[in-house]
TORKE-157195 format. One record per residue: residue in three letters; x, y, z of N, C-alpha, C in turn. Coordinates in steps of 0.05 Angstrom, whole numbers, always signed. Example, Ala and Ser with C-alpha at 12.3 -4.5 7.8 and 13.67 -1.06 7.14 Angstrom:
ALA:+264:-114:+156:+246:-90:+156:+264:-66:+156
SER:+257:-45:+142:+273:-21:+143:+258:+1:+157
end
This chain:
MET:+20:-25:+0:-1:-2:-1:+19:+24:-4
THR:+13:+45:-16:+24:+69:-18:+25:+83:+11
ASN:+52:+95:+19:+49:+107:+43:+60:+138:+36
GLY:+66:+144:+13:+73:+170:+6:+103:+176:+10
ALA:+117:+169:+25:+141:+174:+34:+162:+168:+14
ASP:+156:+144:-5:+179:+139:-25:+162:+135:-53
GLU:+144:+152:-60:+128:+153:-84:+147:+159:-107
PRO:+153:+139:-123:+167:+147:-146:+155:+170:-165
ALA:+175:+187:-174:+165:+208:-188:+159:+205:-218
ASP:+144:+182:-224:+139:+171:-256:+127:+191:-267
PHE:+113:+214:-257:+94:+231:-272:+105:+262:-269
LYS:+128:+266:-262:+141:+295:-256:+137:+309:-284
GLY:+126:+330:-279:+119:+350:-300:+94:+345:-322
GLN:+80:+319:-314:+57:+316:-332:+34:+319:-318
THR:+18:+325:-334:-11:+335:-329:-34:+315:-328
VAL:-47:+306:-303:-65:+284:-299:-89:+299:-290
VAL:-112:+287:-307:-148:+295:-300:-153:+275:-288
VAL:-165:+279:-264:-181:+256:-250:-210:+271:-241
THR:-229:+256:-257:-259:+258:-255:-268:+248:-226
GLY:-285:+259:-217:-294:+245:-190:-274:+249:-167
GLY:-259:+269:-172:-233:+274:-157:-233:+284:-131
GLY:-263:+290:-124:-266:+309:-99:-267:+291:-72
THR:-277:+267:-77:-282:+248:-49:-269:+219:-57
GLY:-269:+203:-40:-265:+174:-39:-244:+164:-56
ILE:-246:+145:-77:-226:+134:-91:-209:+155:-108
GLY:-229:+174:-121:-220:+194:-139:-200:+217:-125
ARG:-204:+223:-99:-191:+233:-85:-162:+222:-80
ALA:-165:+198:-73:-144:+185:-64:-121:+180:-91
ILE:-132:+177:-114:-120:+177:-141:-105:+205:-145
ALA:-123:+226:-144:-109:+252:-146:-84:+259:-129
ARG:-89:+251:-101:-68:+254:-84:-44:+237:-92
ALA:-49:+214:-102:-28:+200:-109:-9:+208:-131
PHE:-24:+219:-153:-10:+232:-174:+2:+254:-167
GLY:-6:+272:-146:+5:+297:-137:+33:+289:-124
ARG:+34:+269:-107:+55:+256:-95:+78:+248:-117
SER:+67:+241:-140:+87:+228:-160:+96:+252:-178
GLY:+91:+274:-171:+102:+297:-188:+87:+307:-209
ALA:+57:+297:-211:+43:+312:-232:+32:+334:-225
ASN:+23:+349:-248:+5:+373:-244:-23:+359:-245
VAL:-43:+367:-224:-66:+348:-223:-90:+367:-227
VAL:-107:+363:-242:-136:+371:-249:-152:+360:-235
VAL:-171:+367:-214:-190:+352:-201:-216:+359:-210
ALA:-232:+344:-221:-259:+350:-233:-280:+334:-220
SER:-304:+349:-211:-328:+342:-199:-352:+360:-200
ARG:-374:+352:-196:-395:+366:-196:-399:+380:-168
ASN:-382:+377:-150:-386:+388:-127:-360:+407:-124
ARG:-366:+429:-128:-346:+449:-127:-330:+457:-97
GLN:-338:+450:-76:-330:+451:-51:-309:+426:-49
ALA:-318:+403:-59:-299:+378:-52:-275:+381:-70
VAL:-281:+388:-94:-258:+392:-116:-236:+415:-102
GLU:-246:+433:-94:-229:+457:-81:-218:+443:-63
GLU:-228:+428:-43:-213:+418:-17:-192:+400:-26
SER:-199:+382:-48:-185:+359:-58:-158:+375:-70
ALA:-163:+396:-86:-138:+405:-98:-121:+423:-75
ALA:-132:+432:-57:-121:+446:-38:-100:+428:-20
ASP:-112:+404:-18:-97:+380:-2:-72:+373:-17
ILE:-76:+368:-46:-53:+365:-65:-31:+383:-59
ARG:-37:+408:-63:-21:+428:-59:-5:+432:-37
ARG:-20:+429:-12:-9:+427:+12:+9:+403:+17
GLU:-1:+380:+12:+16:+353:+17:+39:+348:+1
ALA:+35:+352:-24:+53:+348:-46:+75:+369:-58
GLY:+59:+392:-50:+70:+418:-67:+69:+416:-94
ALA:+49:+401:-104:+47:+400:-130:+24:+424:-140
ARG:+24:+430:-164:+5:+447:-178:-26:+431:-180
ALA:-43:+441:-176:-72:+426:-175:-89:+447:-181
LEU:-109:+441:-201:-128:+459:-209:-155:+443:-205
ALA:-173:+461:-192:-205:+448:-190:-219:+456:-212
VAL:-242:+438:-218:-253:+446:-243:-283:+432:-233
GLN:-301:+444:-232:-330:+438:-229:-340:+432:-261
SER:-349:+405:-261:-357:+394:-288:-371:+368:-282
ASP:-396:+368:-297:-416:+345:-297:-404:+330:-324
VAL:-393:+308:-319:-384:+293:-344:-408:+276:-357
SER:-432:+278:-349:-453:+269:-362:-461:+284:-388
VAL:-448:+311:-386:-455:+334:-410:-432:+328:-429
PRO:-433:+319:-451:-411:+322:-468:-393:+350:-476
ALA:-411:+366:-471:-397:+393:-478:-376:+398:-452
GLU:-385:+394:-432:-371:+400:-405:-345:+381:-408
CYS:-349:+360:-413:-323:+340:-420:-306:+352:-437
ALA:-311:+365:-461:-291:+381:-474:-280:+404:-462
ARG:-301:+418:-446:-288:+442:-433:-267:+433:-409
LEU:-271:+408:-397:-253:+398:-378:-224:+396:-389
ILE:-220:+381:-412:-196:+382:-425:-181:+411:-432
GLU:-205:+425:-446:-194:+453:-453:-185:+468:-428
ALA:-194:+466:-407:-187:+483:-383:-158:+467:-372
SER:-157:+444:-377:-132:+432:-368:-112:+439:-385
VAL:-117:+441:-409:-93:+447:-428:-89:+480:-425
ALA:-112:+491:-421:-100:+519:-417:-84:+529:-391
ALA:-90:+512:-372:-72:+517:-346:-48:+505:-346
PHE:-45:+480:-361:-16:+467:-360:-5:+462:-382
ALA:-15:+469:-407:-6:+464:-432:-9:+436:-445
ALA:-20:+415:-432:-20:+392:-439:-41:+374:-421
VAL:-48:+349:-432:-59:+331:-415:-47:+304:-422
ASP:-33:+290:-398:-16:+266:-408:-37:+241:-399
VAL:-54:+247:-381:-66:+221:-366:-95:+233:-360
LEU:-110:+214:-370:-141:+218:-356:-151:+196:-344
VAL:-164:+198:-317:-171:+182:-303:-201:+185:-303
ASN:-219:+169:-315:-247:+170:-313:-257:+155:-287
ASN:-261:+172:-266:-270:+158:-240:-298:+166:-237
ALA:-305:+193:-243:-336:+197:-238:-355:+177:-242
ALA:-374:+174:-224:-394:+154:-225:-417:+158:-210
PHE:-443:+148:-220:-463:+148:-209:-471:+122:-193
PHE:-481:+125:-168:-490:+94:-159:-515:+99:-142
ALA:-534:+84:-144:-556:+79:-124:-568:+52:-128
LEU:-585:+47:-111:-597:+23:-109:-625:+29:-117
VAL:-632:+14:-143:-655:+16:-161:-662:-8:-168
PRO:-682:-27:-154:-692:-50:-165:-702:-48:-193
LEU:-696:-68:-214:-705:-61:-237:-734:-58:-244
ILE:-754:-69:-230:-780:-69:-234:-788:-42:-230
ASP:-771:-26:-214:-782:+3:-210:-766:+24:-225
ALA:-745:+15:-243:-729:+33:-257:-744:+55:-277
LYS:-736:+73:-278:-751:+93:-298:-731:+105:-316
GLY:-739:+115:-339:-722:+125:-362:-701:+143:-346
ASP:-712:+160:-330:-688:+181:-317:-667:+163:-303
ASP:-675:+142:-290:-651:+128:-276:-631:+120:-295
ALA:-639:+107:-318:-625:+97:-335:-605:+118:-350
THR:-618:+138:-356:-601:+159:-363:-580:+172:-348
ARG:-589:+173:-324:-567:+180:-302:-545:+161:-298
PHE:-549:+132:-298:-531:+115:-293:-512:+119:-317
PHE:-521:+114:-343:-507:+113:-363:-496:+141:-370
GLY:-507:+160:-365:-495:+187:-371:-475:+189:-358
ALA:-467:+181:-327:-444:+189:-315:-424:+166:-319
ASN:-434:+143:-320:-415:+115:-319:-408:+108:-349
VAL:-422:+117:-364:-411:+106:-397:-405:+133:-414
ASN:-427:+151:-412:-422:+176:-435:-398:+190:-421
GLY:-395:+194:-392:-375:+207:-383:-346:+200:-395
PRO:-342:+174:-390:-314:+164:-398:-311:+165:-425
LEU:-334:+162:-444:-329:+164:-470:-325:+188:-484
PHE:-339:+215:-470:-332:+240:-481:-308:+250:-471
CYS:-305:+253:-444:-274:+256:-435:-258:+243:-450
GLY:-256:+221:-452:-232:+209:-470:-234:+214:-503
GLN:-257:+221:-509:-258:+231:-538:-244:+255:-540
ALA:-252:+274:-517:-234:+302:-519:-205:+301:-513
LEU:-196:+281:-493:-166:+279:-494:-160:+270:-521
ALA:-168:+246:-530:-154:+234:-557:-155:+252:-579
ARG:-176:+271:-585:-173:+288:-605:-154:+312:-599
TRP:-148:+319:-575:-127:+339:-567:-98:+324:-572
ALA:-94:+300:-566:-71:+289:-565:-62:+281:-595
ILE:-80:+271:-610:-74:+261:-637:-68:+289:-655
ALA:-87:+308:-648:-82:+335:-663:-52:+347:-657
ASN:-45:+342:-632:-17:+351:-625:+4:+333:-624
LYS:-1:+310:-635:+18:+286:-635:+32:+282:-612
ARG:+16:+277:-589:+26:+276:-560:+13:+245:-550
PRO:+34:+228:-539:+21:+205:-525:+3:+211:-501
ALA:-15:+192:-496:-30:+196:-468:-41:+170:-460
ALA:-52:+171:-437:-59:+142:-423:-90:+153:-411
ILE:-104:+134:-412:-131:+134:-400:-130:+113:-382
VAL:-144:+116:-358:-151:+92:-341:-183:+98:-336
ASN:-193:+80:-341:-229:+79:-331:-232:+62:-306
VAL:-249:+74:-289:-255:+63:-260:-279:+46:-264
SER:-277:+24:-266:-301:+6:-268:-309:-5:-238
SER:-320:-31:-242:-323:-45:-213:-330:-71:-215
ILE:-323:-90:-195:-330:-114:-200:-359:-123:-207
SER:-379:-97:-199:-406:-105:-204:-409:-110:-233
ALA:-391:-102:-252:-397:-105:-278:-401:-135:-287
ALA:-387:-153:-270:-387:-181:-277:-403:-195:-252
ARG:-413:-182:-232:-426:-194:-211:-450:-179:-201
PRO:-470:-184:-214:-495:-166:-206:-505:-171:-180
ALA:-516:-153:-169:-530:-156:-139:-558:-143:-137
PRO:-575:-155:-131:-602:-143:-125:-602:-111:-117
GLY:-621:-96:-139:-617:-65:-137:-600:-55:-151
CYS:-576:-67:-160:-552:-60:-174:-555:-62:-205
GLY:-581:-72:-215:-580:-76:-244:-565:-57:-262
LEU:-575:-31:-254:-572:-11:-277:-539:-4:-272
TYR:-534:-3:-250:-503:+5:-242:-484:-14:-254
SER:-493:-42:-251:-475:-66:-260:-475:-64:-290
ALA:-502:-58:-305:-501:-55:-334:-482:-34:-347
SER:-482:-9:-331:-468:+10:-339:-434:+10:-337
LYS:-428:-8:-317:-399:-16:-314:-394:-37:-330
ALA:-415:-56:-341:-405:-73:-359:-397:-59:-384
ALA:-417:-42:-394:-415:-26:-415:-388:-12:-418
LEU:-379:+0:-392:-352:+14:-392:-329:-5:-401
ASP:-335:-29:-386:-313:-49:-391:-310:-53:-422
SER:-333:-59:-434:-331:-57:-467:-320:-35:-476
LEU:-324:-15:-467:-318:+11:-482:-289:+15:-477
THR:-276:+7:-458:-249:+7:-447:-232:-8:-472
LYS:-242:-34:-478:-232:-45:-499:-236:-29:-527
SER:-254:-23:-532:-260:-5:-559:-241:+14:-564
MET:-239:+32:-536:-222:+56:-537:-192:+43:-549
ALA:-187:+24:-531:-158:+15:-534:-154:+7:-562
LEU:-174:-14:-578:-172:-18:-605:-171:+5:-620
GLU:-185:+24:-619:-187:+43:-638:-164:+65:-636
TRP:-152:+71:-611:-135:+92:-603:-110:+86:-596
THR:-99:+59:-589:-72:+56:-582:-56:+57:-606
ALA:-60:+52:-629:-39:+58:-654:-39:+85:-656
ARG:-52:+103:-648:-56:+131:-650:-37:+145:-625
GLY:-30:+127:-608:-14:+139:-585:-33:+146:-559
ILE:-53:+131:-557:-71:+139:-535:-74:+104:-520
ARG:-57:+103:-496:-62:+72:-485:-84:+74:-467
VAL:-104:+53:-466:-130:+55:-448:-132:+33:-435
ASN:-135:+31:-408:-141:+5:-389:-160:+9:-370
GLY:-164:-3:-354:-185:+3:-332:-182:-15:-309
VAL:-188:-9:-286:-189:-21:-260:-217:-27:-251
ALA:-218:-51:-240:-250:-59:-224:-245:-61:-196
PRO:-251:-43:-178:-249:-46:-148:-271:-61:-143
GLY:-268:-76:-120:-291:-90:-103:-296:-68:-82
HIS:-307:-74:-55:-309:-55:-40:-288:-44:-28
VAL:-291:-16:-25:-265:-2:-20:-276:+21:+6
LEU:-256:+22:+28:-264:+35:+51:-264:+68:+41
THR:-287:+75:+30:-290:+103:+26:-308:+117:+48
GLU:-313:+143:+48:-326:+153:+65:-356:+146:+65
GLY:-365:+138:+43:-393:+125:+37:-394:+99:+52
VAL:-377:+85:+44:-378:+52:+56:-376:+55:+84
GLU:-360:+75:+98:-360:+75:+129:-384:+83:+138
ALA:-401:+101:+123:-424:+111:+134:-446:+92:+132
ASP:-443:+69:+112:-463:+46:+112:-454:+34:+132
PHE:-431:+25:+141:-423:+10:+168:-438:+24:+193
ALA:-429:+45:+192:-446:+61:+215:-473:+61:+220
ALA:-484:+61:+198:-516:+63:+195:-529:+33:+196
GLY:-511:+11:+191:-523:-15:+195:-530:-24:+168
ARG:-525:-11:+147:-534:-18:+119:-517:-38:+108
LEU:-486:-38:+117:-467:-56:+108:-460:-68:+136
ASP:-451:-98:+135:-436:-110:+154:-410:-113:+151
ARG:-394:-98:+167:-364:-98:+161:-353:-126:+165
GLU:-361:-139:+187:-349:-169:+191:-354:-185:+172
ALA:-380:-188:+160:-388:-206:+141:-376:-199:+113
MET:-372:-173:+110:-362:-167:+83:-331:-174:+85
THR:-321:-169:+108:-292:-178:+110:-285:-207:+106
ARG:-304:-225:+118:-301:-250:+117:-305:-263:+89
ARG:-317:-250:+71:-321:-260:+42:-296:-249:+25
ILE:-274:-233:+38:-252:-226:+22:-229:-245:+30
PRO:-220:-266:+11:-195:-279:+17:-174:-263:+27
ALA:-164:-240:+19:-143:-226:+30:-149:-216:+57
GLY:-173:-217:+72:-177:-213:+98:-179:-186:+104
ARG:-181:-167:+84:-187:-141:+93:-200:-129:+68
ILE:-218:-101:+74:-230:-88:+55:-207:-68:+42
ALA:-211:-65:+16:-189:-48:+2:-190:-22:+13
ALA:-166:-10:+15:-162:+25:+21:-162:+32:-4
PRO:-169:+62:-9:-168:+76:-29:-144:+72:-44
ALA:-121:+74:-23:-93:+75:-37:-91:+51:-54
ASP:-101:+28:-44:-99:+6:-65:-102:+10:-92
ILE:-126:+22:-94:-137:+30:-126:-118:+49:-135
ALA:-114:+68:-122:-96:+89:-132:-66:+85:-144
ASP:-59:+61:-124:-33:+45:-138:-28:+36:-162
ALA:-53:+21:-163:-63:+0:-193:-66:+26:-212
VAL:-76:+42:-209:-87:+64:-230:-58:+78:-241
LEU:-43:+85:-222:-13:+100:-230:+1:+79:-242
PHE:+0:+53:-235:+14:+33:-249:+7:+32:-277
LEU:-20:+26:-284:-29:+26:-309:-26:+53:-327
ALA:-24:+75:-313:-21:+101:-330:+7:+109:-338
GLY:+24:+91:-323:+55:+101:-328:+67:+82:-345
PRO:+92:+84:-345:+113:+73:-363:+116:+44:-359
ARG:+117:+36:-332:+118:+7:-332:+96:-10:-337
ALA:+75:+2:-349:+52:-12:-360:+50:-8:-391
ARG:+70:-5:-403:+72:+9:-430:+61:-14:-453
HIS:+64:-37:-443:+53:-57:-462:+26:-70:-452
ILE:+15:-57:-434:-15:-64:-426:-31:-49:-439
VAL:-53:-65:-453:-73:-43:-470:-96:-59:-467
GLY:-116:-48:-461:-146:-61:-465:-151:-75:-442
VAL:-142:-73:-421:-146:-92:-396:-160:-75:-374
THR:-182:-92:-361:-191:-76:-335:-181:-103:-315
LEU:-165:-87:-300:-153:-100:-272:-173:-102:-250
THR:-176:-127:-239:-192:-129:-217:-178:-124:-192
ILE:-186:-104:-174:-171:-103:-150:-192:-103:-124
ASP:-193:-132:-112:-215:-137:-94:-207:-156:-73
GLY:-178:-163:-72:-169:-180:-50:-182:-209:-54
GLY:-193:-214:-81:-206:-240:-83:-237:-239:-76
GLU:-252:-215:-71:-278:-216:-64:-296:-230:-83
ALA:-288:-226:-111:-308:-233:-132:-299:-264:-141
LEU:-286:-274:-122:-280:-305:-134:-296:-323:-126
end
């Protein structure tokens, strides 16, 4: 697990955009890139959360960090996010599509607006943010890397998670298609699929009794629930030079939870 003390500077001078970077996994990813020497653009619909996340990066790592309020379910805002990042730091080298929507919606009760919201954030966001980066990188003859944050739910549906699981399964397919179409043009695309992670939301579910910490831990062969840093470390690996020949893969990070 990353401790931040000996973080390799694989991304020194590079610019990394992290959507959904205000809280949870996204915030941990953004901070890890900051410790690794990157300029970090943190994006989220929540202005306060991204401002706090960017301030943490500047204070902790001394890195340059920009907060951008952005709704990735709106294609035009995806384009503006990449434009703002290039305007601030002259380039974008890495995009982490982490922003997502989650809610428990039994399929029998699902409405059109529910499907639109799930697929807008979880599929359209990565598609159009990725497209905006790819167009800029190709036009400027610059290599880039994209990491899409999926979930083990893509292949492991659960009651109430039908729309979420379907959207993440679509994202896994999209990751392969992005990699197939863009790798030869210099944009390498992969994904990660976390299991349960000890984010603020999961901790709140434990406290409220909506989730059982001991029962969940027993189902994980590794004997613990993932920390956000576990996911961040994998994202940095896939985005960096040591994963240079890994293409179109979605890496499961769950301690064996989905086995």
